[in-house]
mmJSON file of the N, C-alpha and C atoms, coordinates in Angstrom:
{"data_MODEL":{"atom_site":{
"group_PDB":["ATOM","ATOM","ATOM","ATOM","ATOM","ATOM","ATOM","ATOM","ATOM","ATOM","ATOM","ATOM","ATOM","ATOM","ATOM","ATOM","ATOM","ATOM","ATOM","ATOM","ATOM","ATOM","ATOM","ATOM","ATOM","ATOM","ATOM","ATOM","ATOM","ATOM","ATOM","ATOM","ATOM","ATOM","ATOM","ATOM","ATOM","ATOM","ATOM","ATOM","ATOM","ATOM","ATOM","ATOM","ATOM","ATOM","ATOM","ATOM","ATOM","ATOM","ATOM","ATOM","ATOM","ATOM","ATOM","ATOM","ATOM","ATOM","ATOM","ATOM","ATOM","ATOM","ATOM","ATOM","ATOM","ATOM","ATOM","ATOM","ATOM","ATOM","ATOM","ATOM","ATOM","ATOM","ATOM","ATOM","ATOM","ATOM","ATOM","ATOM","ATOM","ATOM","ATOM","ATOM","ATOM","ATOM","ATOM","ATOM","ATOM","ATOM","ATOM","ATOM","ATOM","ATOM","ATOM","ATOM","ATOM","ATOM","ATOM","ATOM","ATOM","ATOM","ATOM","ATOM","ATOM","ATOM","ATOM","ATOM","ATOM","ATOM","ATOM","ATOM","ATOM","ATOM","ATOM","ATOM","ATOM","ATOM","ATOM","ATOM","ATOM","ATOM","ATOM","ATOM","ATOM","ATOM","ATOM","ATOM","ATOM","ATOM","ATOM","ATOM","ATOM","ATOM","ATOM","ATOM","ATOM","ATOM","ATOM","ATOM","ATOM","ATOM","ATOM","ATOM","ATOM","ATOM","ATOM","ATOM","ATOM","ATOM","ATOM","ATOM","ATOM","ATOM","ATOM","ATOM","ATOM","ATOM","ATOM","ATOM","ATOM","ATOM","ATOM","ATOM","ATOM"],
"id":[1,2,3,4,5,6,7,8,9,10,11,12,13,14,15,16,17,18,19,20,21,22,23,24,25,26,27,28,29,30,31,32,33,34,35,36,37,38,39,40,41,42,43,44,45,46,47,48,49,50,51,52,53,54,55,56,57,58,59,60,61,62,63,64,65,66,67,68,69,70,71,72,73,74,75,76,77,78,79,80,81,82,83,84,85,86,87,88,89,90,91,92,93,94,95,96,97,98,99,100,101,102,103,104,105,106,107,108,109,110,111,112,113,114,115,116,117,118,119,120,121,122,123,124,125,126,127,128,129,130,131,132,133,134,135,136,137,138,139,140,141,142,143,144,145,146,147,148,149,150,151,152,153,154,155,156,157,158,159,160,161,162,163,164,165],
"type_symbol":["N","C","C","N","C","C","N","C","C","N","C","C","N","C","C","N","C","C","N","C","C","N","C","C","N","C","C","N","C","C","N","C","C","N","C","C","N","C","C","N","C","C","N","C","C","N","C","C","N","C","C","N","C","C","N","C","C","N","C","C","N","C","C","N","C","C","N","C","C","N","C","C","N","C","C","N","C","C","N","C","C","N","C","C","N","C","C","N","C","C","N","C","C","N","C","C","N","C","C","N","C","C","N","C","C","N","C","C","N","C","C","N","C","C","N","C","C","N","C","C","N","C","C","N","C","C","N","C","C","N","C","C","N","C","C","N","C","C","N","C","C","N","C","C","N","C","C","N","C","C","N","C","C","N","C","C","N","C","C","N","C","C","N","C","C"],
"label_atom_id":["N","CA","C","N","CA","C","N","CA","C","N","CA","C","N","CA","C","N","CA","C","N","CA","C","N","CA","C","N","CA","C","N","CA","C","N","CA","C","N","CA","C","N","CA","C","N","CA","C","N","CA","C","N","CA","C","N","CA","C","N","CA","C","N","CA","C","N","CA","C","N","CA","C","N","CA","C","N","CA","C","N","CA","C","N","CA","C","N","CA","C","N","CA","C","N","CA","C","N","CA","C","N","CA","C","N","CA","C","N","CA","C","N","CA","C","N","CA","C","N","CA","C","N","CA","C","N","CA","C","N","CA","C","N","CA","C","N","CA","C","N","CA","C","N","CA","C","N","CA","C","N","CA","C","N","CA","C","N","CA","C","N","CA","C","N","CA","C","N","CA","C","N","CA","C","N","CA","C","N","CA","C","N","CA","C","N","CA","C","N","CA","C"],
"label_alt_id":[null,null,null,null,null,null,null,null,null,null,null,null,null,null,null,null,null,null,null,null,null,null,null,null,null,null,null,null,null,null,null,null,null,null,null,null,null,null,null,null,null,null,null,null,null,null,null,null,null,null,null,null,null,null,null,null,null,null,null,null,null,null,null,null,null,null,null,null,null,null,null,null,null,null,null,null,null,null,null,null,null,null,null,null,null,null,null,null,null,null,null,null,null,null,null,null,null,null,null,null,null,null,null,null,null,null,null,null,null,null,null,null,null,null,null,null,null,null,null,null,null,null,null,null,null,null,null,null,null,null,null,null,null,null,null,null,null,null,null,null,null,null,null,null,null,null,null,null,null,null,null,null,null,null,null,null,null,null,null,null,null,null,null,null,null],
"label_comp_id":["MET","MET","MET","ALA","ALA","ALA","THR","THR","THR","GLN","GLN","GLN","ALA","ALA","ALA","ASP","ASP","ASP","ALA","ALA","ALA","LEU","LEU","LEU","ASN","ASN","ASN","ALA","ALA","ALA","MET","MET","MET","LEU","LEU","LEU","GLN","GLN","GLN","ASN","ASN","ASN","VAL","VAL","VAL","PRO","PRO","PRO","ILE","ILE","ILE","GLY","GLY","GLY","ARG","ARG","ARG","LEU","LEU","LEU","GLY","GLY","GLY","ARG","ARG","ARG","PRO","PRO","PRO","GLU","GLU","GLU","GLU","GLU","GLU","ILE","ILE","ILE","ALA","ALA","ALA","SER","SER","SER","ALA","ALA","ALA","VAL","VAL","VAL","LEU","LEU","LEU","TRP","TRP","TRP","LEU","LEU","LEU","CYS","CYS","CYS","SER","SER","SER","SER","SER","SER","GLU","GLU","GLU","ALA","ALA","ALA","SER","SER","SER","PHE","PHE","PHE","MET","MET","MET","VAL","VAL","VAL","GLY","GLY","GLY","HIS","HIS","HIS","ALA","ALA","ALA","LEU","LEU","LEU","ALA","ALA","ALA","VAL","VAL","VAL","ASP","ASP","ASP","GLY","GLY","GLY","GLY","GLY","GLY","TYR","TYR","TYR","THR","THR","THR","ILE","ILE","ILE","ARG","ARG","ARG"],
"label_asym_id":["A","A","A","A","A","A","A","A","A","A","A","A","A","A","A","A","A","A","A","A","A","A","A","A","A","A","A","A","A","A","A","A","A","A","A","A","A","A","A","A","A","A","A","A","A","A","A","A","A","A","A","A","A","A","A","A","A","A","A","A","A","A","A","A","A","A","A","A","A","A","A","A","A","A","A","A","A","A","A","A","A","A","A","A","A","A","A","A","A","A","A","A","A","A","A","A","A","A","A","A","A","A","A","A","A","A","A","A","A","A","A","A","A","A","A","A","A","A","A","A","A","A","A","A","A","A","A","A","A","A","A","A","A","A","A","A","A","A","A","A","A","A","A","A","A","A","A","A","A","A","A","A","A","A","A","A","A","A","A","A","A","A","A","A","A"],
"label_entity_id":["1","1","1","1","1","1","1","1","1","1","1","1","1","1","1","1","1","1","1","1","1","1","1","1","1","1","1","1","1","1","1","1","1","1","1","1","1","1","1","1","1","1","1","1","1","1","1","1","1","1","1","1","1","1","1","1","1","1","1","1","1","1","1","1","1","1","1","1","1","1","1","1","1","1","1","1","1","1","1","1","1","1","1","1","1","1","1","1","1","1","1","1","1","1","1","1","1","1","1","1","1","1","1","1","1","1","1","1","1","1","1","1","1","1","1","1","1","1","1","1","1","1","1","1","1","1","1","1","1","1","1","1","1","1","1","1","1","1","1","1","1","1","1","1","1","1","1","1","1","1","1","1","1","1","1","1","1","1","1","1","1","1","1","1","1"],
"label_seq_id":[1,1,1,2,2,2,3,3,3,4,4,4,5,5,5,6,6,6,7,7,7,8,8,8,9,9,9,10,10,10,11,11,11,12,12,12,13,13,13,14,14,14,15,15,15,16,16,16,17,17,17,18,18,18,19,19,19,20,20,20,21,21,21,22,22,22,23,23,23,24,24,24,25,25,25,26,26,26,27,27,27,28,28,28,29,29,29,30,30,30,31,31,31,32,32,32,33,33,33,34,34,34,35,35,35,36,36,36,37,37,37,38,38,38,39,39,39,40,40,40,41,41,41,42,42,42,43,43,43,44,44,44,45,45,45,46,46,46,47,47,47,48,48,48,49,49,49,50,50,50,51,51,51,52,52,52,53,53,53,54,54,54,55,55,55],
"pdbx_PDB_ins_code":[null,null,null,null,null,null,null,null,null,null,null,null,null,null,null,null,null,null,null,null,null,null,null,null,null,null,null,null,null,null,null,null,null,null,null,null,null,null,null,null,null,null,null,null,null,null,null,null,null,null,null,null,null,null,null,null,null,null,null,null,null,null,null,null,null,null,null,null,null,null,null,null,null,null,null,null,null,null,null,null,null,null,null,null,null,null,null,null,null,null,null,null,null,null,null,null,null,null,null,null,null,null,null,null,null,null,null,null,null,null,null,null,null,null,null,null,null,null,null,null,null,null,null,null,null,null,null,null,null,null,null,null,null,null,null,null,null,null,null,null,null,null,null,null,null,null,null,null,null,null,null,null,null,null,null,null,null,null,null,null,null,null,null,null,null],
"Cartn_x":[5.685,6.232,7.749,7.906,9.019,10.608,11.285,12.709,13.523,14.771,15.765,16.081,16.252,16.234,15.179,13.855,12.546,12.712,13.294,13.245,14.502,15.667,16.805,16.129,15.363,15.062,13.753,13.111,12.222,12.77,13.697,14.609,15.335,16.126,16.858,16.114,14.587,13.408,13.669,13.768,13.65,15.03,16.003,17.267,17.857,17.537,17.731,19.035,20.128,21.345,21.415,20.471,20.369,21.067,21.795,22.83,22.705,23.448,23.748,25.151,25.516,26.595,27.528,29.04,29.928,30.455,31.256,31.87,32.473,33.374,34.41,33.861,32.43,31.803,31.248,30.892,30.592,31.767,32.871,33.811,34.5,34.779,35.055,34.496,33.094,32.289,32.72,32.701,33.37,34.465,35.4,36.881,36.799,35.943,36.067,35.374,34.291,33.873,34.708,35.614,36.694,37.769,37.841,38.995,38.943,39.777,39.924,39.201,38.843,38.127,36.866,36.243,34.852,34.346,35.668,35.852,34.507,34.183,32.879,31.742,31.523,30.119,29.514,28.6,28.091,26.664,25.77,24.473,23.817,24.258,23.589,23.743,22.955,22.822,23.121,24.182,24.828,24.42,23.425,23.094,23.769,24.595,25.14,24.039,23.531,22.444,21.868,22.729,22.455,21.127,20.486,19.454,18.333,18.324,17.199,16.226,16.801,16.054,15.142,15.593,14.869,13.496,13.205,12.252,11.182],
"Cartn_y":[-74.305,-73.493,-73.223,-71.961,-71.366,-71.933,-72.092,-72.642,-71.555,-71.564,-70.468,-69.933,-70.849,-70.521,-69.429,-69.771,-69.236,-67.911,-67.706,-66.297,-65.593,-66.082,-65.57,-64.709,-65.867,-65.211,-64.212,-64.241,-63.047,-61.877,-61.763,-60.523,-60.243,-61.23,-60.717,-60.059,-60.316,-59.429,-58.088,-57.592,-56.542,-55.585,-56.089,-55.388,-55.172,-54.106,-53.449,-54.232,-54.355,-54.921,-56.326,-57.043,-58.496,-59.648,-58.862,-59.958,-59.307,-60.128,-59.877,-59.094,-57.992,-57.444,-58.338,-58.102,-58.641,-58.282,-58.834,-58.354,-56.993,-57.348,-56.313,-55.04,-55.275,-54.106,-53.143,-53.81,-53.424,-52.607,-53.24,-52.818,-51.718,-51.547,-50.505,-49.008,-49.491,-48.432,-47.624,-48.534,-48.654,-48.022,-48.422,-47.589,-46.281,-45.908,-44.667,-43.494,-44.112,-43.272,-42.892,-43.669,-43.743,-42.81,-42.561,-42.232,-40.427,-39.842,-38.323,-37.869,-38.671,-38.296,-38.012,-38.531,-38.467,-37.51,-36.609,-35.543,-34.952,-34.261,-33.252,-33.885,-35.106,-35.798,-35.999,-35.574,-35.642,-35.73,-36.373,-36.348,-37.285,-38.166,-38.869,-40.408,-41.317,-42.681,-42.969,-43.709,-44.27,-45.58,-45.922,-47.142,-47.807,-48.99,-49.872,-50.98,-50.977,-52.039,-52.405,-52.134,-52.267,-51.922,-50.933,-50.204,-50.771,-51.559,-52.257,-50.845,-49.886,-48.936,-48.025,-48.141,-47.224,-47.898,-49.326,-50.336,-49.979],
"Cartn_z":[19.384,19.978,18.882,19.08,18.299,18.904,17.719,17.958,18.205,18.771,18.683,17.096,16.421,14.939,14.405,14.732,14.271,14.919,16.241,16.847,16.294,15.977,15.261,13.814,13.179,11.933,11.867,12.514,13.027,13.158,14.078,14.635,13.298,12.651,11.252,10.461,10.394,9.387,9.604,10.929,11.107,11.323,11.051,10.747,9.469,9.017,7.675,6.896,7.704,7.183,7.157,7.647,7.475,8.081,9.137,9.927,11.377,12.175,13.604,13.621,14.554,14.563,14.906,14.812,14.927,16.286,17.285,18.503,18.267,17.173,16.768,16.537,15.776,15.062,16.456,17.51,18.725,19.35,19.424,20.264,19.547,18.473,17.54,17.986,17.971,18.461,19.909,20.703,22.035,22.176,21.292,21.48,21.028,19.723,19.337,20.416,20.985,22.145,23.241,23.2,24.464,24.099,22.686,22.173,22.307,21.909,21.963,20.866,19.753,18.33,18.525,19.952,20.449,21.337,21.486,22.587,22.433,21.629,21.2,21.353,21.409,21.429,22.883,23.492,24.411,24.249,25.522,25.238,24.6,23.681,22.515,22.634,22.359,22.416,20.982,21.201,19.85,19.431,18.529,18.196,17.383,17.594,16.574,16.602,16.017,15.883,14.153,13.124,11.802,11.398,12.057,11.748,12.258,13.16,13.881,14.449,15.065,15.854,14.594,13.111,12.357,11.857,12.357,11.684,12.814],
"occupancy":[1.0,1.0,1.0,1.0,1.0,1.0,1.0,1.0,1.0,1.0,1.0,1.0,1.0,1.0,1.0,1.0,1.0,1.0,1.0,1.0,1.0,1.0,1.0,1.0,1.0,1.0,1.0,1.0,1.0,1.0,1.0,1.0,1.0,1.0,1.0,1.0,1.0,1.0,1.0,1.0,1.0,1.0,1.0,1.0,1.0,1.0,1.0,1.0,1.0,1.0,1.0,1.0,1.0,1.0,1.0,1.0,1.0,1.0,1.0,1.0,1.0,1.0,1.0,1.0,1.0,1.0,1.0,1.0,1.0,1.0,1.0,1.0,1.0,1.0,1.0,1.0,1.0,1.0,1.0,1.0,1.0,1.0,1.0,1.0,1.0,1.0,1.0,1.0,1.0,1.0,1.0,1.0,1.0,1.0,1.0,1.0,1.0,1.0,1.0,1.0,1.0,1.0,1.0,1.0,1.0,1.0,1.0,1.0,1.0,1.0,1.0,1.0,1.0,1.0,1.0,1.0,1.0,1.0,1.0,1.0,1.0,1.0,1.0,1.0,1.0,1.0,1.0,1.0,1.0,1.0,1.0,1.0,1.0,1.0,1.0,1.0,1.0,1.0,1.0,1.0,1.0,1.0,1.0,1.0,1.0,1.0,1.0,1.0,1.0,1.0,1.0,1.0,1.0,1.0,1.0,1.0,1.0,1.0,1.0,1.0,1.0,1.0,1.0,1.0,1.0],
"B_iso_or_equiv":[0.0,0.0,0.0,0.0,0.0,0.0,0.0,0.0,0.0,0.0,0.0,0.0,0.0,0.0,0.0,0.0,0.0,0.0,0.0,0.0,0.0,0.0,0.0,0.0,0.0,0.0,0.0,0.0,0.0,0.0,0.0,0.0,0.0,0.0,0.0,0.0,0.0,0.0,0.0,0.0,0.0,0.0,0.0,0.0,0.0,0.0,0.0,0.0,0.0,0.0,0.0,0.0,0.0,0.0,0.0,0.0,0.0,0.0,0.0,0.0,0.0,0.0,0.0,0.0,0.0,0.0,0.0,0.0,0.0,0.0,0.0,0.0,0.0,0.0,0.0,0.0,0.0,0.0,0.0,0.0,0.0,0.0,0.0,0.0,0.0,0.0,0.0,0.0,0.0,0.0,0.0,0.0,0.0,0.0,0.0,0.0,0.0,0.0,0.0,0.0,0.0,0.0,0.0,0.0,0.0,0.0,0.0,0.0,0.0,0.0,0.0,0.0,0.0,0.0,0.0,0.0,0.0,0.0,0.0,0.0,0.0,0.0,0.0,0.0,0.0,0.0,0.0,0.0,0.0,0.0,0.0,0.0,0.0,0.0,0.0,0.0,0.0,0.0,0.0,0.0,0.0,0.0,0.0,0.0,0.0,0.0,0.0,0.0,0.0,0.0,0.0,0.0,0.0,0.0,0.0,0.0,0.0,0.0,0.0,0.0,0.0,0.0,0.0,0.0,0.0],
"pdbx_formal_charge":[null,null,null,null,null,null,null,null,null,null,null,null,null,null,null,null,null,null,null,null,null,null,null,null,null,null,null,null,null,null,null,null,null,null,null,null,null,null,null,null,null,null,null,null,null,null,null,null,null,null,null,null,null,null,null,null,null,null,null,null,null,null,null,null,null,null,null,null,null,null,null,null,null,null,null,null,null,null,null,null,null,null,null,null,null,null,null,null,null,null,null,null,null,null,null,null,null,null,null,null,null,null,null,null,null,null,null,null,null,null,null,null,null,null,null,null,null,null,null,null,null,null,null,null,null,null,null,null,null,null,null,null,null,null,null,null,null,null,null,null,null,null,null,null,null,null,null,null,null,null,null,null,null,null,null,null,null,null,null,null,null,null,null,null,null],
"auth_seq_id":[1,1,1,2,2,2,3,3,3,4,4,4,5,5,5,6,6,6,7,7,7,8,8,8,9,9,9,10,10,10,11,11,11,12,12,12,13,13,13,14,14,14,15,15,15,16,16,16,17,17,17,18,18,18,19,19,19,20,20,20,21,21,21,22,22,22,23,23,23,24,24,24,25,25,25,26,26,26,27,27,27,28,28,28,29,29,29,30,30,30,31,31,31,32,32,32,33,33,33,34,34,34,35,35,35,36,36,36,37,37,37,38,38,38,39,39,39,40,40,40,41,41,41,42,42,42,43,43,43,44,44,44,45,45,45,46,46,46,47,47,47,48,48,48,49,49,49,50,50,50,51,51,51,52,52,52,53,53,53,54,54,54,55,55,55],
"auth_comp_id":["MET","MET","MET","ALA","ALA","ALA","THR","THR","THR","GLN","GLN","GLN","ALA","ALA","ALA","ASP","ASP","ASP","ALA","ALA","ALA","LEU","LEU","LEU","ASN","ASN","ASN","ALA","ALA","ALA","MET","MET","MET","LEU","LEU","LEU","GLN","GLN","GLN","ASN","ASN","ASN","VAL","VAL","VAL","PRO","PRO","PRO","ILE","ILE","ILE","GLY","GLY","GLY","ARG","ARG","ARG","LEU","LEU","LEU","GLY","GLY","GLY","ARG","ARG","ARG","PRO","PRO","PRO","GLU","GLU","GLU","GLU","GLU","GLU","ILE","ILE","ILE","ALA","ALA","ALA","SER","SER","SER","ALA","ALA","ALA","VAL","VAL","VAL","LEU","LEU","LEU","TRP","TRP","TRP","LEU","LEU","LEU","CYS","CYS","CYS","SER","SER","SER","SER","SER","SER","GLU","GLU","GLU","ALA","ALA","ALA","SER","SER","SER","PHE","PHE","PHE","MET","MET","MET","VAL","VAL","VAL","GLY","GLY","GLY","HIS","HIS","HIS","ALA","ALA","ALA","LEU","LEU","LEU","ALA","ALA","ALA","VAL","VAL","VAL","ASP","ASP","ASP","GLY","GLY","GLY","GLY","GLY","GLY","TYR","TYR","TYR","THR","THR","THR","ILE","ILE","ILE","ARG","ARG","ARG"],
"auth_asym_id":["A","A","A","A","A","A","A","A","A","A","A","A","A","A","A","A","A","A","A","A","A","A","A","A","A","A","A","A","A","A","A","A","A","A","A","A","A","A","A","A","A","A","A","A","A","A","A","A","A","A","A","A","A","A","A","A","A","A","A","A","A","A","A","A","A","A","A","A","A","A","A","A","A","A","A","A","A","A","A","A","A","A","A","A","A","A","A","A","A","A","A","A","A","A","A","A","A","A","A","A","A","A","A","A","A","A","A","A","A","A","A","A","A","A","A","A","A","A","A","A","A","A","A","A","A","A","A","A","A","A","A","A","A","A","A","A","A","A","A","A","A","A","A","A","A","A","A","A","A","A","A","A","A","A","A","A","A","A","A","A","A","A","A","A","A"],
"auth_atom_id":["N","CA","C","N","CA","C","N","CA","C","N","CA","C","N","CA","C","N","CA","C","N","CA","C","N","CA","C","N","CA","C","N","CA","C","N","CA","C","N","CA","C","N","CA","C","N","CA","C","N","CA","C","N","CA","C","N","CA","C","N","CA","C","N","CA","C","N","CA","C","N","CA","C","N","CA","C","N","CA","C","N","CA","C","N","CA","C","N","CA","C","N","CA","C","N","CA","C","N","CA","C","N","CA","C","N","CA","C","N","CA","C","N","CA","C","N","CA","C","N","CA","C","N","CA","C","N","CA","C","N","CA","C","N","CA","C","N","CA","C","N","CA","C","N","CA","C","N","CA","C","N","CA","C","N","CA","C","N","CA","C","N","CA","C","N","CA","C","N","CA","C","N","CA","C","N","CA","C","N","CA","C","N","CA","C","N","CA","C","N","CA","C"],
"pdbx_PDB_model_num":[1,1,1,1,1,1,1,1,1,1,1,1,1,1,1,1,1,1,1,1,1,1,1,1,1,1,1,1,1,1,1,1,1,1,1,1,1,1,1,1,1,1,1,1,1,1,1,1,1,1,1,1,1,1,1,1,1,1,1,1,1,1,1,1,1,1,1,1,1,1,1,1,1,1,1,1,1,1,1,1,1,1,1,1,1,1,1,1,1,1,1,1,1,1,1,1,1,1,1,1,1,1,1,1,1,1,1,1,1,1,1,1,1,1,1,1,1,1,1,1,1,1,1,1,1,1,1,1,1,1,1,1,1,1,1,1,1,1,1,1,1,1,1,1,1,1,1,1,1,1,1,1,1,1,1,1,1,1,1,1,1,1,1,1,1]
}}}
């Protein structure tokens, strides 16, 4: 049976940046999306995943 550490290591092999995201990295993206700087951005999914979706 796989352990939690085994599952984490398997997942990290598919993340090009090689680590999990930190809460403040996710929060920064959310804050930017809520700001006036993102006012022209519509209809797009912003992936904050360390490159996981490109694998």
